[in-house]
C-alpha positions as CSV (number, residue, x, y, z in Angstrom):
1,X,184.6,145.9,71.6
2,X,181.6,147.0,73.8
3,X,182.6,149.9,76.0
4,X,178.7,151.0,76.6
5,X,174.8,150.9,76.3
6,X,174.7,152.5,72.7
7,X,177.9,150.0,71.9
8,X,176.2,146.8,73.1
9,X,173.3,147.7,71.1
10,X,174.4,148.2,68.0
11,X,176.5,144.8,68.0
12,X,173.2,142.9,69.3
13,X,171.2,144.4,66.1
14,X,174.3,143.2,63.9
15,X,174.7,139.8,65.7
16,X,170.5,139.3,66.2
17,X,171.1,137.5,69.4
18,X,173.2,136.9,72.6
19,X,173.4,135.4,75.9
20,X,172.8,138.0,78.7
21,X,176.4,136.4,80.2
22,X,178.4,135.6,77.4
23,X,181.8,134.8,76.0
24,X,182.9,131.3,75.6
25,X,181.4,130.1,78.9
26,X,178.4,128.9,76.9
27,X,180.3,127.4,74.2
28,X,178.2,129.4,71.6
29,X,177.9,133.3,71.4
30,X,177.9,136.0,73.8
31,X,178.5,139.4,73.2
32,X,180.6,140.2,76.3
33,X,182.2,138.1,79.4
34,X,180.9,138.3,82.9
35,X,182.8,140.4,85.2
36,X,181.8,141.8,88.9
37,X,182.2,145.0,90.1
38,X,185.2,147.2,89.5
39,X,185.6,148.6,85.8
40,X,187.2,146.2,83.3
41,X,189.6,146.8,80.2
42,X,186.1,147.4,77.8
43,X,185.1,150.1,80.6
44,X,181.9,147.8,81.6
45,X,181.0,148.0,85.0
46,X,178.9,145.0,86.1
47,X,176.4,145.7,89.5
48,X,177.3,149.6,89.3
49,X,174.0,150.8,88.6
50,X,175.4,152.8,86.1
51,X,172.6,152.5,83.0
52,X,175.4,153.5,80.4
53,X,177.9,151.1,81.6
54,X,176.3,148.3,83.8
55,X,174.9,145.0,81.6
56,X,172.9,144.3,84.5
57,X,170.8,147.5,84.0
58,X,170.8,147.0,80.2
59,X,168.2,144.7,80.2
60,X,165.7,146.9,81.6
61,X,166.7,149.5,79.2
62,X,165.9,147.3,76.4
63,X,162.6,146.9,77.9
64,X,161.7,149.9,78.9
65,X,163.2,152.1,75.5
66,X,162.9,149.7,72.2
67,X,160.4,147.3,70.8
68,X,162.7,145.3,68.5
69,X,164.7,143.2,71.4
70,X,163.2,140.5,73.6
71,X,164.8,139.6,76.5
72,X,164.3,136.5,78.4
73,X,165.5,132.8,79.5
74,X,165.9,131.6,76.2
75,X,169.5,130.0,75.9
76,X,171.0,127.1,78.5
77,X,167.8,128.3,80.9
78,X,169.6,131.3,81.1
79,X,169.0,134.7,80.0
80,X,169.8,136.0,76.7
81,X,168.4,138.5,74.2
82,X,167.2,138.1,70.5
83,X,166.0,140.8,68.3
84,X,162.7,141.1,66.1
85,X,164.7,140.2,63.0
86,X,165.6,136.9,64.3
87,X,163.1,135.9,66.5
88,X,160.9,134.1,63.8
89,X,163.7,131.9,63.1
90,X,163.8,130.4,67.1
91,X,160.1,130.4,66.9
92,X,160.0,128.1,63.8
93,X,163.1,126.1,65.4
94,X,161.3,125.8,68.8
95,X,157.4,126.0,68.1
96,X,157.4,125.2,64.7
97,X,153.9,126.7,64.4
98,X,152.2,124.7,67.8
99,X,150.4,126.4,70.2
100,X,150.3,126.1,73.9
101,X,147.6,123.3,74.0
102,X,149.2,121.1,71.2
103,X,152.1,121.0,73.6
104,X,150.3,120.4,76.9
105,X,147.8,117.6,75.3
106,X,151.2,115.7,73.8
107,X,152.7,115.9,77.4
108,X,155.4,118.5,76.4
109,X,154.4,120.7,78.8
110,X,154.0,120.4,82.7
111,X,150.8,121.0,85.0
112,X,153.1,123.7,86.7
113,X,153.6,125.5,83.8
114,X,149.9,124.9,82.5
115,X,149.1,126.9,85.6
116,X,151.6,129.7,85.1
117,X,150.5,130.1,81.4
118,X,146.8,130.2,82.2
119,X,147.3,133.0,84.7
120,X,149.3,135.3,82.4
121,X,146.5,134.5,79.6
122,X,144.0,135.6,81.9
123,X,145.8,138.9,83.0
124,X,147.7,139.7,79.8
125,X,150.7,140.9,81.6
126,X,151.7,139.7,85.4
127,X,154.7,140.2,87.7
128,X,156.2,137.3,88.8
129,X,154.6,137.6,92.6
130,X,150.9,138.2,91.2
131,X,151.9,135.0,89.3
132,X,152.2,132.8,92.2
133,X,149.2,134.3,94.0
134,X,147.0,134.1,90.8
135,X,147.9,130.3,89.7
136,X,147.9,129.5,93.9
137,X,151.6,128.7,94.0
138,X,153.0,127.5,97.9
139,X,156.0,128.8,99.3
140,X,156.6,124.7,99.0
141,X,156.4,124.7,95.5
142,X,158.9,127.4,94.7
143,X,161.3,125.4,92.7
144,X,158.6,123.4,90.9
145,X,157.3,127.3,90.2
146,X,160.6,128.2,89.1
147,X,161.4,125.8,86.5
148,X,157.9,125.8,85.1
149,X,158.6,129.4,84.5
150,X,162.0,128.9,82.8
151,X,160.3,125.8,80.8
152,X,157.7,128.4,79.4
153,X,160.6,130.8,78.1
154,X,162.4,128.3,77.0
155,X,159.7,126.9,74.9
156,X,158.7,130.6,73.8
157,X,155.7,130.8,75.4
158,X,156.5,133.6,77.8
159,X,158.6,136.1,77.5
160,X,159.4,138.9,80.0
161,X,157.8,142.2,78.9
162,X,158.5,145.0,81.6
163,X,159.9,145.4,85.2
164,X,157.3,146.2,87.8
165,X,157.6,148.8,90.5
166,X,155.3,149.3,93.9
167,X,154.3,152.9,93.3
168,X,153.4,154.7,96.8
169,X,150.1,157.1,96.8
170,X,152.9,159.9,95.9
171,X,153.5,158.3,92.7
172,X,157.1,157.1,94.0
173,X,158.4,153.4,93.6
174,X,159.4,151.3,96.3
175,X,160.7,148.1,97.2
176,X,162.7,145.5,94.8
177,X,161.7,145.5,91.6
178,X,159.3,142.5,90.1
179,X,159.8,140.9,86.5
180,X,156.9,141.2,84.5
181,X,155.7,138.6,82.2
182,X,153.5,138.1,78.8
183,X,153.1,135.8,75.9
184,X,155.3,136.7,72.8
185,X,152.4,137.2,70.8
186,X,151.3,140.1,73.1
187,X,154.8,141.4,72.9
188,X,155.5,141.1,69.3
189,X,152.0,141.3,67.6
190,X,151.1,139.1,64.7
191,X,154.0,140.3,62.4
192,X,156.8,138.2,64.3
193,X,154.5,134.9,63.9
194,X,153.5,135.4,60.4
195,X,157.2,135.7,59.7
196,X,157.7,132.4,61.6
197,X,154.5,130.6,59.8
198,X,156.4,131.0,56.4
199,X,159.4,129.3,58.1
200,X,160.3,125.5,57.9
201,X,161.9,124.3,61.1
202,X,165.0,122.5,59.6
203,X,165.3,126.0,57.5
204,X,165.0,128.0,60.2
205,X,168.0,125.7,62.4
206,X,170.4,125.8,59.4
207,X,169.9,129.9,59.0
208,X,170.4,130.0,62.9
209,X,173.2,128.0,62.8
210,X,175.2,129.6,59.8
211,X,174.8,132.8,61.4
212,X,176.3,131.4,64.9
213,X,179.2,129.8,62.9
214,X,179.5,133.3,61.1
215,X,180.0,134.7,64.8
216,X,181.9,132.2,66.4
217,X,183.6,129.5,64.1
218,X,184.8,127.4,66.9
219,X,181.3,126.8,68.2
220,X,180.3,123.5,69.2
221,X,178.0,121.9,66.9
222,X,176.2,120.0,69.7
223,X,175.6,123.2,71.7
224,X,174.6,125.1,68.6
225,X,171.9,122.7,68.1
226,X,171.0,123.0,71.7
227,X,171.1,126.9,71.4
228,X,168.7,126.8,68.9
229,X,166.2,124.6,69.8
230,X,166.3,125.4,73.6
């Protein structure tokens, strides 16, 4: 049972991955169910701002405090976590050794996604508002921007790497936070990608499928495949 942040990290490192809003809702696997507001029977307190008990805060803590867990929109176009141990399997299953240019020239990546990707590549790390500015997305293109950003995360060409805050001249944070993006290559380094290169796509899918069925024997087979392939 997950009662706090430490419980969550321990469970996540054992499972290897999880939808950020889990349970039976996605039909595959998630470490906890979604609640709102008050403390539930586990002690979890959603949207209270408590860094130890609020899962909404855990995504920030994972990015700020650890280097072995990625958080991004990777499952069913929704956010989820993948540990460093299991990330190579998802890379092998989804990218199969291909690079961005391969998928773009084969028509698998949209032009809107290309604009976003090139902006991030040029600057290494960018918060969302700066991506929009640099890639010249207008207000009328908001839905296309959001869709393309999700597309890049699902295809594992971008990942969330930090949370950005405006800082005043006195060094104090102000305003709303903005999600910072970078490539998985920058986030992880060579080791994870070298491991992915040694895996065949079919092998990666089989290993991931077996792990999911151990975690949730009732998981739907079709949804398992979609969970893995994105």
